[in-house]
C-alpha positions in Angstrom: 25.8 -65.4 -125.4 28.0 -67.0 -128.0 31.6 -65.8 -127.8 34.7 -66.7 -129.8 38.2 -65.2 -129.8 40.0 -65.7 -133.2 43.6 -65.0 -134.0 45.5 -63.9 -137.2 49.1 -65.0 -136.8 50.5 -62.6 -139.4 49.4 -59.4 -137.7 48.8 -60.9 -134.2 45.3 -59.5 -134.4 42.4 -60.8 -132.4 39.0 -60.9 -134.0 36.0 -61.4 -131.8 32.6 -63.0 -132.6 29.8 -62.2 -130.2 26.2 -63.4 -130.7 22.9 -63.6 -129.0 22.3 -67.3 -128.6 18.5 -66.8 -128.7 18.2 -64.9 -131.9 21.5 -65.9 -133.6 22.3 -62.3 -134.4 26.1 -61.8 -134.4 28.8 -59.1 -134.5 32.4 -59.4 -135.6 34.9 -57.0 -134.0 38.2 -56.1 -135.8 38.1 -58.5 -138.7 41.1 -59.3 -140.9 40.9 -59.3 -144.8 42.8 -62.6 -145.2 40.6 -64.3 -142.6 37.2 -63.4 -144.1 36.7 -67.0 -145.2 37.5 -68.4 -141.8 35.0 -65.9 -140.2 32.3 -66.7 -142.7 32.7 -70.5 -142.1 32.4 -70.0 -138.3 29.2 -67.9 -138.7 27.7 -70.5 -141.0 28.7 -73.5 -138.9 27.3 -72.0 -135.8 24.0 -71.1 -137.6 24.4 -67.4 -136.9 23.4 -64.3 -138.8 26.1 -61.6 -139.1 24.4 -58.3 -138.6 27.4 -56.0 -138.3 31.2 -55.7 -138.3 32.7 -53.2 -135.8 36.2 -51.6 -135.7 37.9 -50.4 -132.6 39.9 -48.0 -134.7 41.5 -47.6 -138.1 44.2 -50.2 -138.1 47.8 -49.7 -139.4 48.9 -53.4 -139.4 46.2 -55.2 -141.3 43.3 -54.5 -143.7 39.8 -55.0 -142.3 37.4 -57.6 -143.9 34.4 -55.3 -143.2 33.7 -54.7 -146.9 34.0 -58.4 -147.8 31.6 -59.4 -145.1 29.1 -56.7 -146.1 29.3 -58.0 -149.7 28.7 -61.6 -148.6 26.3 -61.3 -145.6 24.8 -57.8 -146.0 26.2 -56.9 -142.6 26.4 -53.3 -141.5 29.9 -51.6 -141.3 30.3 -49.6 -138.1 33.1 -47.6 -136.6 33.7 -44.4 -134.8 32.5 -41.1 -136.3 35.9 -39.7 -135.3 37.8 -42.2 -137.4 37.7 -40.2 -140.6 36.8 -43.3 -142.6 34.4 -43.3 -145.6 32.2 -46.1 -146.8 30.7 -47.2 -143.4 27.0 -47.7 -142.9 26.9 -46.3 -139.4 29.3 -43.9 -137.6 29.3 -44.4 -133.9 29.2 -41.7 -131.2 30.2 -42.2 -127.5 27.4 -43.6 -125.5 25.6 -45.2 -128.4 24.5 -48.8 -128.3 25.1 -51.5 -130.9 22.4 -54.2 -130.6 22.7 -57.8 -131.5 19.5 -59.7 -130.7 18.6 -59.0 -127.1 22.2 -58.0 -126.2 24.1 -54.8 -126.9 27.5 -53.1 -126.7 28.1 -49.6 -125.4 30.5 -47.4 -127.3 33.1 -45.6 -125.2 35.5 -43.2 -126.7 39.1 -44.1 -125.9 41.4 -41.9 -128.0 45.2 -41.9 -127.7 46.3 -44.6 -130.2 44.2 -42.8 -132.8 41.5 -40.1 -132.6 38.9 -42.6 -133.5 39.7 -45.4 -131.0 36.7 -46.8 -129.1 36.1 -49.5 -126.5 33.0 -51.7 -126.7 31.5 -52.7 -123.4 29.0 -55.5 -123.1 25.6 -54.6 -121.6 26.3 -56.1 -118.2 29.8 -54.7 -118.0 31.3 -58.2 -117.7 33.4 -57.8 -120.9 35.0 -55.0 -122.8 36.9 -54.9 -126.1 39.7 -52.4 -125.8 41.2 -52.4 -129.2 44.7 -50.9 -129.2 44.1 -48.6 -126.3 44.7 -51.0 -123.5 46.6 -54.3 -124.1 47.4 -57.1 -121.7 50.1 -55.5 -119.4 50.6 -52.8 -122.0 49.1 -50.2 -124.3 48.9 -49.3 -127.9 51.4 -47.0 -129.5 51.1 -43.2 -129.4 54.0 -42.3 -131.8 52.1 -42.1 -135.1 48.6 -41.7 -136.7 47.2 -39.0 -134.3 48.8 -40.7 -131.3 48.5 -38.8 -128.0 49.9 -40.3 -124.8 48.1 -37.9 -122.5 44.8 -38.7 -124.2 45.5 -42.4 -123.9 46.3 -42.1 -120.2 43.0 -40.3 -119.6 41.1 -42.8 -121.8 42.2 -45.8 -119.8 41.7 -44.2 -116.4 38.3 -42.7 -117.2 36.6 -45.1 -119.6 38.2 -48.5 -118.9 39.4 -48.5 -115.3 36.0 -47.1 -114.3 34.5 -50.5 -115.2 34.0 -53.2 -112.5 37.1 -54.9 -111.2 36.0 -58.3 -112.6 35.3 -57.0 -116.1 37.3 -59.0 -118.6 39.3 -57.0 -121.1 40.0 -58.3 -124.6 42.6 -56.4 -126.7 42.9 -56.2 -130.5 46.5 -57.5 -130.4 48.9 -59.5 -128.4 52.4 -60.5 -129.4 53.2 -62.9 -126.5 50.3 -65.3 -126.6 48.3 -63.6 -123.8 44.5 -63.6 -124.5 42.6 -61.7 -121.8 43.0 -59.7 -118.6 40.7 -57.8 -116.2 40.3 -54.3 -114.9 41.6 -55.2 -111.5 44.7 -56.9 -113.0 45.6 -54.0 -115.2 44.9 -51.4 -112.6 47.4 -53.2 -110.3 50.0 -54.7 -112.6 50.1 -52.7 -115.9 53.7 -51.4 -115.9 52.8 -48.4 -118.1 49.8 -46.9 -116.3 48.9 -49.1 -113.4 48.9 -48.3 -109.7 51.1 -45.3 -108.8 51.9 -44.3 -112.4 51.2 -40.6 -113.1 50.3 -39.0 -116.4 53.8 -37.6 -116.6 55.3 -41.0 -115.9 53.2 -42.5 -118.7 54.1 -39.7 -121.2 57.8 -40.3 -120.6 57.4 -44.0 -120.9 55.7 -43.8 -124.2 58.1 -41.2 -125.6 61.0 -43.6 -125.3 59.5 -46.9 -126.7 61.7 -46.8 -129.8 59.5 -49.1 -131.8 59.9 -49.6 -135.6 57.4 -48.1 -138.0 54.5 -50.5 -138.7 55.4 -52.5 -141.8 52.0 -52.3 -143.5 50.9 -48.9 -142.5 51.1 -47.4 -146.0 48.8 -50.1 -147.3 46.6 -50.8 -144.3 45.6 -47.2 -143.3 44.3 -46.1 -146.7 42.5 -49.4 -147.2 40.9 -49.2 -143.7 39.9 -45.6 -144.3 37.7 -47.1 -147.1 36.4 -49.9 -144.7 38.5 -52.5 -146.5 37.0 -52.0 -150.0 39.7 -53.2 -152.5 41.3 -50.4 -154.6 40.3 -49.9 -158.2 41.7 -52.9 -160.2 42.4 -55.0 -157.1 40.6 -58.3 -156.7 39.2 -59.6 -153.4 40.2 -63.1 -152.4 38.9 -65.6 -154.9 37.2 -68.9 -154.1 37.7 -72.0 -156.3 35.4 -71.9 -159.3 35.6 -75.4 -160.8 32.8 -76.6 -158.6 30.7 -75.2 -155.7 32.9 -75.6 -152.6 32.4 -74.7 -149.0 35.3 -73.5 -146.7 35.1 -75.0 -143.2 36.2 -73.2 -140.0 39.0 -75.7 -139.9 40.3 -74.2 -143.1 39.5 -77.1 -145.4 37.5 -76.8 -148.7 34.7 -79.3 -148.9 32.6 -80.5 -151.8 29.1 -82.1 -151.3 28.5 -85.5 -153.0 26.0 -84.1 -155.5 28.4 -81.4 -156.6 31.2 -83.9 -157.0 29.0 -86.2 -159.1 28.2 -83.3 -161.4 31.9 -82.5 -161.8 33.6 -85.9 -161.8 35.4 -85.2 -165.1 37.0 -82.1 -163.7 38.7 -83.6 -160.7 41.3 -86.2 -159.7 39.6 -88.3 -156.9 42.1 -89.7 -154.4 40.7 -92.4 -152.1 42.9 -92.6 -149.0 41.3 -95.7 -147.4 43.1 -98.9 -146.9 42.9 -101.5 -149.7 40.6 -103.8 -147.7 38.1 -101.0 -147.3 37.7 -100.6 -151.0 36.2 -104.0 -151.3 33.8 -103.3 -148.3 30.1 -102.5 -148.3 30.6 -98.8 -149.2 32.4 -99.7 -152.4 34.4 -97.0 -154.3 33.9 -94.2 -156.8 34.7 -95.6 -160.2 37.2 -92.9 -161.2 39.0 -92.8 -157.8 42.7 -93.5 -157.5 43.5 -95.5 -154.4 46.3 -94.0 -152.4 46.3 -95.0 -148.7 46.9 -92.1 -146.4 50.1 -93.7 -145.1 51.5 -93.7 -148.6 50.3 -90.3 -149.7 53.5 -88.4 -148.9 55.6 -90.8 -151.0 53.1 -90.9 -153.9 52.2 -87.2 -154.4 54.3 -87.2 -157.6 51.6 -89.4 -159.2 49.1 -86.5 -158.9 48.7 -83.7 -161.4 49.1 -80.2 -160.0 47.1 -78.5 -162.7 43.8 -80.3 -161.9 41.6 -80.1 -158.8 41.9 -82.9 -156.3 39.1 -84.4 -154.2 40.2 -86.5 -151.3 37.9 -89.3 -150.1 37.7 -91.7 -147.2 34.9 -93.5 -145.2 33.7 -90.5 -143.1 35.7 -87.5 -144.4 38.1 -87.4 -141.4 41.2 -89.1 -142.9 40.6 -87.4 -146.2 40.5 -84.0 -144.5 44.0 -84.8 -143.2 45.0 -85.8 -146.7 43.8 -82.4 -148.0 45.9 -80.6 -145.4 49.0 -82.7 -146.3 48.4 -81.9 -150.0 48.0 -78.2 -149.3 51.3 -78.2 -147.3 53.0 -79.9 -150.3 51.9 -77.0 -152.6 48.7 -78.4 -154.2 46.5 -75.3 -154.4 43.2 -76.7 -155.5 42.2 -79.5 -153.1 38.8 -80.3 -151.6 37.5 -83.0 -149.2 34.4 -85.0 -149.9 32.0 -83.9 -147.2 30.8 -86.9 -145.2 33.0 -89.3 -147.1 31.7 -92.5 -148.7 29.1 -92.9 -145.9 27.3 -89.8 -147.2 28.0 -90.6 -150.8 26.3 -93.9 -150.6 23.5 -92.6 -148.3 22.5 -90.1 -150.9 22.4 -92.8 -153.6 25.4 -91.8 -155.7 27.1 -94.6 -157.8 29.8 -96.7 -156.1 31.4 -99.9 -157.5 30.9 -102.8 -155.2 28.6 -101.0 -152.8 25.9 -103.1 -151.1 22.6 -101.3 -150.7 19.6 -102.3 -148.6 
């Protein structure tokens, strides 16, 4: 199985990618609207086919990317029938299975944070995705959005703690940098509902948390009840349109050599190699401005901010760093030449001074 745990630092949300290595069919669990490009890049780079997006519940702290992924990949949107959401393709009931290739997830109802909370359990019970029901040494809130502390206590005890001790538990959030726990650990060490804690203890604990109201609840909940579809008049995240670009999982926009040659007049090309390299066998692109990477920070003022920039080096590694530096400096339309001058020359594109066999 292919497995990746991804993180959104703004909402402290974990998104999970699971895929069957044999067939390449993949699921994404608890996606984040602003991270749709990252997720798409990972699916593409790993050579997977996204067949569905799943929600553990209707989130109050971020908007799902389910609708964006369906628009791009044709993936099926799935969440609990008890969620009350509209616009999904499949509404899940307890005990159902969600297949991906030869693997599957079992749906277990775990209400308490919301009515529609579910936990997804891998077919061999080695892994479970607990959403906001059970966190690492904690639990989700029960003080808003159909919260019910008694229901949560029973959900954890009946649906999660009944899994094998070694089952790894992956939550939808963590605010301390913790990534994973296990059934045995939480049963023993969870301060809210671990060993010796009664239902009355838990209800009293949750009644006095005193947490602030979620900052994005008034935006996130309505959007998530529509599976992340943008409201009328709202625009989904836009990709650059001046040329066909590809976003990598590293968060860097790339342009292929053929696309760059077709759009040379539109872009400023910044070659960040050292001067001696420009006279080497790879040559240089005629319209490129030489700015060695070590001088880039001091010479950014020479670059126009209202035109796209393409960074170039020998292999695409140093120029990728140059793209990052330009982005941090406020340049909003920067792409890296994929494969650098090595690929540019290998594909036969024109380069001044290049020596060809």
